[in-house]
C-alpha positions as CSV (number, residue, x, y, z in Angstrom):
1,X,-4.5,1.4,9.9
2,X,-2.9,4.3,8.0
3,X,0.1,4.3,10.3
4,X,0.6,0.6,9.7
5,X,0.6,1.1,6.0
6,X,2.9,4.1,6.3
7,X,5.4,2.1,8.3
8,X,5.3,-0.8,5.8
9,X,5.8,1.5,2.9
10,X,8.8,3.2,4.4
11,X,10.5,-0.1,5.5
12,X,9.8,-2.2,2.4
13,X,8.3,-1.5,-1.0
14,X,8.5,-5.2,-2.0
15,X,6.7,-7.8,0.1
16,X,5.2,-11.2,-0.4
17,X,1.4,-11.0,-0.7
18,X,-0.2,-13.1,2.0
19,X,-3.3,-13.6,-0.2
20,X,-1.8,-14.2,-3.6
21,X,1.3,-16.1,-2.4
22,X,3.1,-15.0,-5.5
23,X,4.2,-11.4,-5.2
24,X,3.5,-8.4,-3.1
25,X,4.9,-5.7,-5.4
26,X,6.1,-2.3,-4.4
27,X,3.5,-0.7,-6.7
28,X,0.7,-2.0,-4.5
29,X,1.8,0.1,-1.6
30,X,3.7,2.9,-3.1
31,X,0.8,4.9,-4.3
32,X,-0.9,8.2,-3.3
33,X,-3.7,6.3,-1.8
34,X,-2.9,4.9,1.6
35,X,-6.2,3.1,1.9
36,X,-6.2,1.0,-1.3
37,X,-3.7,-1.6,0.0
38,X,-3.8,-4.6,-2.4
39,X,-7.5,-5.1,-2.5
40,X,-9.1,-4.4,-5.9
41,X,-11.7,-7.1,-6.0
42,X,-14.7,-6.5,-8.2
43,X,-18.2,-7.9,-8.6
44,X,-17.7,-8.4,-12.3
45,X,-14.8,-7.9,-14.8
46,X,-15.5,-4.3,-15.5
47,X,-15.5,-3.3,-11.8
48,X,-12.4,-5.4,-11.1
49,X,-10.4,-3.7,-13.9
50,X,-11.8,-0.3,-12.9
51,X,-10.7,-0.8,-9.3
52,X,-7.2,-1.8,-10.5
53,X,-7.2,1.4,-12.5
54,X,-8.5,3.6,-9.7
55,X,-5.9,2.1,-7.3
56,X,-3.1,3.0,-9.8
57,X,-2.1,-0.6,-10.4
58,X,-3.2,-0.3,-14.0
59,X,-1.8,3.1,-14.9
60,X,-2.8,3.6,-18.6
61,X,-6.1,3.7,-20.3
62,X,-4.6,1.4,-23.0
63,X,-4.1,-1.5,-20.6
64,X,-7.4,-0.8,-18.8
65,X,-9.4,-0.9,-22.0
66,X,-7.8,-4.2,-23.1
67,X,-8.4,-5.9,-19.8
68,X,-12.0,-4.8,-19.8
69,X,-12.4,-6.6,-23.2
70,X,-11.1,-9.9,-21.7
71,X,-13.5,-11.3,-19.2
72,X,-11.6,-13.1,-16.5
73,X,-14.7,-15.1,-15.7
74,X,-14.2,-17.1,-18.9
75,X,-10.7,-18.1,-17.9
76,X,-11.2,-19.3,-14.3
77,X,-14.1,-21.2,-12.7
78,X,-14.0,-19.8,-9.1
79,X,-13.5,-16.3,-7.6
80,X,-12.7,-14.8,-11.0
81,X,-13.1,-11.2,-9.9
82,X,-11.0,-11.4,-6.8
83,X,-7.6,-9.8,-7.0
84,X,-5.9,-13.1,-6.2
85,X,-4.6,-16.1,-8.1
86,X,-6.9,-19.0,-8.6
87,X,-6.2,-22.7,-9.3
88,X,-7.1,-23.7,-12.8
89,X,-6.0,-27.4,-12.7
90,X,-2.8,-29.3,-13.5
91,X,-1.2,-27.8,-10.4
92,X,-1.0,-24.2,-11.7
93,X,-2.8,-21.0,-11.0
94,X,-3.9,-18.0,-13.1
95,X,-2.0,-15.1,-11.7
96,X,-3.7,-12.4,-9.7
97,X,-5.2,-9.6,-11.8
98,X,-2.8,-7.0,-10.4
99,X,0.1,-9.0,-11.7
100,X,-1.5,-9.2,-15.2
101,X,-2.0,-5.5,-15.1
102,X,1.5,-4.8,-14.0
103,X,3.0,-7.1,-16.7
104,X,1.0,-5.4,-19.4
105,X,2.1,-2.0,-18.2
106,X,5.7,-3.0,-18.3
107,X,5.3,-4.4,-21.8
108,X,2.8,-2.0,-23.4
109,X,5.3,0.0,-25.4
110,X,6.4,-3.3,-26.9
111,X,2.9,-4.5,-27.7
112,X,2.1,-1.9,-30.3
113,X,0.1,-2.8,-33.4
114,X,2.1,-5.0,-35.7
115,X,4.5,-6.3,-33.1
116,X,5.0,-9.9,-32.0
117,X,4.7,-11.2,-28.4
118,X,5.5,-14.5,-26.6
119,X,3.7,-15.6,-23.4
120,X,5.7,-18.4,-21.7
121,X,3.4,-20.5,-19.4
122,X,0.2,-19.3,-21.1
123,X,-2.0,-21.5,-18.9
124,X,-5.6,-20.2,-19.1
125,X,-4.8,-18.1,-22.2
126,X,-5.9,-14.9,-20.5
127,X,-2.8,-12.9,-20.8
128,X,-2.0,-14.2,-24.3
129,X,-5.4,-12.8,-25.4
130,X,-4.6,-9.4,-23.9
131,X,-1.3,-9.3,-25.7
132,X,-2.9,-10.3,-29.0
133,X,-5.5,-7.5,-28.7
134,X,-2.7,-5.0,-28.1
135,X,-0.6,-6.0,-31.1
136,X,-3.7,-6.0,-33.3
137,X,-4.5,-7.7,-36.6
138,X,-1.1,-7.0,-38.1
139,X,0.7,-8.5,-35.1
140,X,1.0,-11.9,-33.5
141,X,0.9,-13.3,-29.9
142,X,2.1,-16.8,-29.2
143,X,1.2,-18.6,-25.9
144,X,3.3,-21.7,-25.0
145,X,2.7,-24.3,-22.3
146,X,4.2,-27.7,-21.8
147,X,1.0,-29.5,-20.8
148,X,-1.3,-30.3,-23.8
149,X,-4.4,-30.3,-21.8
150,X,-3.7,-26.8,-20.6
151,X,-3.2,-25.6,-24.1
152,X,-6.6,-27.1,-25.1
153,X,-8.2,-25.6,-22.1
154,X,-6.8,-22.2,-23.1
155,X,-8.3,-22.6,-26.5
156,X,-11.7,-23.4,-25.0
157,X,-11.5,-20.4,-22.7
158,X,-10.8,-18.2,-25.7
159,X,-13.9,-19.6,-27.5
160,X,-16.0,-19.0,-24.4
161,X,-14.8,-15.4,-24.3
162,X,-15.8,-14.9,-27.9
163,X,-12.3,-14.4,-29.0
164,X,-12.1,-17.4,-31.4
165,X,-11.5,-15.0,-34.2
166,X,-8.1,-14.2,-32.9
167,X,-7.1,-17.8,-33.4
168,X,-8.8,-18.2,-36.8
169,X,-7.1,-15.1,-38.1
170,X,-3.6,-16.1,-36.9
171,X,-3.4,-13.1,-34.6
172,X,-3.0,-15.5,-31.7
173,X,-1.8,-19.1,-31.4
174,X,-1.4,-21.5,-28.4
175,X,1.3,-24.1,-28.8
176,X,2.6,-27.1,-26.8
177,X,6.3,-26.8,-26.0
178,X,9.0,-26.2,-23.4
179,X,8.7,-22.5,-22.7
180,X,12.2,-22.4,-21.3
181,X,13.3,-22.7,-24.9
182,X,10.8,-20.2,-26.2
183,X,9.2,-20.7,-29.7
184,X,11.9,-19.7,-32.1
185,X,9.8,-20.2,-35.2
186,X,7.5,-17.4,-34.3
187,X,10.2,-14.9,-33.3
188,X,11.9,-12.7,-32.8
189,X,9.6,-11.1,-30.3
190,X,9.2,-7.5,-29.3
191,X,7.7,-8.5,-26.0
192,X,8.2,-11.7,-23.9
193,X,6.4,-12.5,-20.7
194,X,7.4,-15.4,-18.5
195,X,5.0,-16.5,-15.8
196,X,7.3,-18.7,-13.6
197,X,10.7,-18.2,-12.1
198,X,13.8,-19.5,-14.0
199,X,16.8,-20.3,-11.7
200,X,19.0,-18.3,-14.2
201,X,18.1,-16.2,-17.2
202,X,17.3,-18.6,-20.1
203,X,19.6,-17.7,-23.0
204,X,17.3,-19.1,-25.6
205,X,14.6,-16.6,-24.5
206,X,17.1,-13.8,-24.7
207,X,18.1,-14.9,-28.1
208,X,14.5,-14.6,-29.3
209,X,14.2,-10.9,-28.3
210,X,13.9,-8.6,-31.3
211,X,16.1,-5.5,-31.4
212,X,14.3,-3.0,-29.2
213,X,12.5,-5.8,-27.5
214,X,11.7,-6.3,-23.8
215,X,11.2,-9.4,-21.6
216,X,9.7,-9.5,-18.2
217,X,10.8,-12.6,-16.2
218,X,11.1,-13.7,-12.6
219,X,14.5,-15.1,-11.9
220,X,15.9,-17.0,-8.9
221,X,15.9,-20.4,-7.2
222,X,12.7,-21.8,-5.8
223,X,12.4,-20.8,-2.2
224,X,15.4,-18.4,-2.5
225,X,16.0,-14.9,-3.6
226,X,13.8,-14.1,-6.6
227,X,13.4,-10.9,-8.5
228,X,11.2,-9.7,-11.4
229,X,13.7,-8.7,-14.0
230,X,13.4,-6.6,-17.1
231,X,15.6,-7.7,-20.0
232,X,16.0,-5.5,-23.0
233,X,17.8,-5.8,-26.3
234,X,18.9,-2.5,-27.7
235,X,18.7,-1.6,-31.4
236,X,22.4,-2.3,-31.5
237,X,21.9,-5.8,-30.1
238,X,23.2,-5.1,-26.7
239,X,21.3,-6.8,-23.9
240,X,20.8,-5.2,-20.5
241,X,19.1,-6.6,-17.4
242,X,17.4,-4.6,-14.7
243,X,16.1,-6.0,-11.4
244,X,12.7,-4.5,-10.7
245,X,11.7,-5.8,-7.3
246,X,11.6,-9.0,-5.2
247,X,9.0,-11.6,-6.0
248,X,8.1,-15.2,-5.2
249,X,7.0,-17.5,-8.0
250,X,6.7,-21.2,-8.7
251,X,9.7,-22.5,-10.7
252,X,9.9,-22.6,-14.5
253,X,10.3,-26.4,-14.9
254,X,9.4,-29.4,-17.0
255,X,5.9,-30.8,-17.1
256,X,6.7,-34.0,-15.2
257,X,8.3,-32.2,-12.3
258,X,5.4,-29.7,-12.2
259,X,2.8,-32.4,-11.9
260,X,4.9,-34.4,-9.5
261,X,5.8,-31.6,-7.0
262,X,2.6,-29.5,-7.0
263,X,0.1,-32.3,-6.6
């Protein structure tokens, strides 16, 4: 088994995950532990997050501690503590825990207290809550989704998780809208996370990045070459884009097409 993993690691550090069907990221194999593979399942939220941390998927105590506070079991009905995406209705999934951890690691320096964050395709509300906790009471996290029922489900999940105070204080808000256009009235944002693949980089999202801000977004045509890209706006306003690794995501599209195609 070790020789198989060693061979895979040498030949490709970015593979499609056969379980999660979204992404098999290089960080899942390129670790000092040849036995961890991509399995970080837990029996409860605490053990799930600890396994992700032990397996070096979550790398910082900051991200670990936030994910421990947000019980995934309140955001998904089935197999909440498996390291795999799960269907949550309306033809979408909640991402695998390793992808949530990876996104938060990429954005953590832009989710400091007092900063503002945007979660495009907020779905269950899980990641938006994590972002809200990281930016603290002086900050703001906005989750946007184009299906009203999903937004209401997200709010209910947040109530179940005992995080209603985040909404009541204004530290977190979930809104209905076309995420491809962002949510300009809440910007500019220090951190933007996009949970579906745009065929090209949406300029309206780039425009909503604050100076010094960072966006993590999958880019590429459905069924084609996709990559997870990191987009940054310098303090001088200059925008740079870095391709991180190959991924496979569902497309960032309109509500009607989503419900029609993924039925």
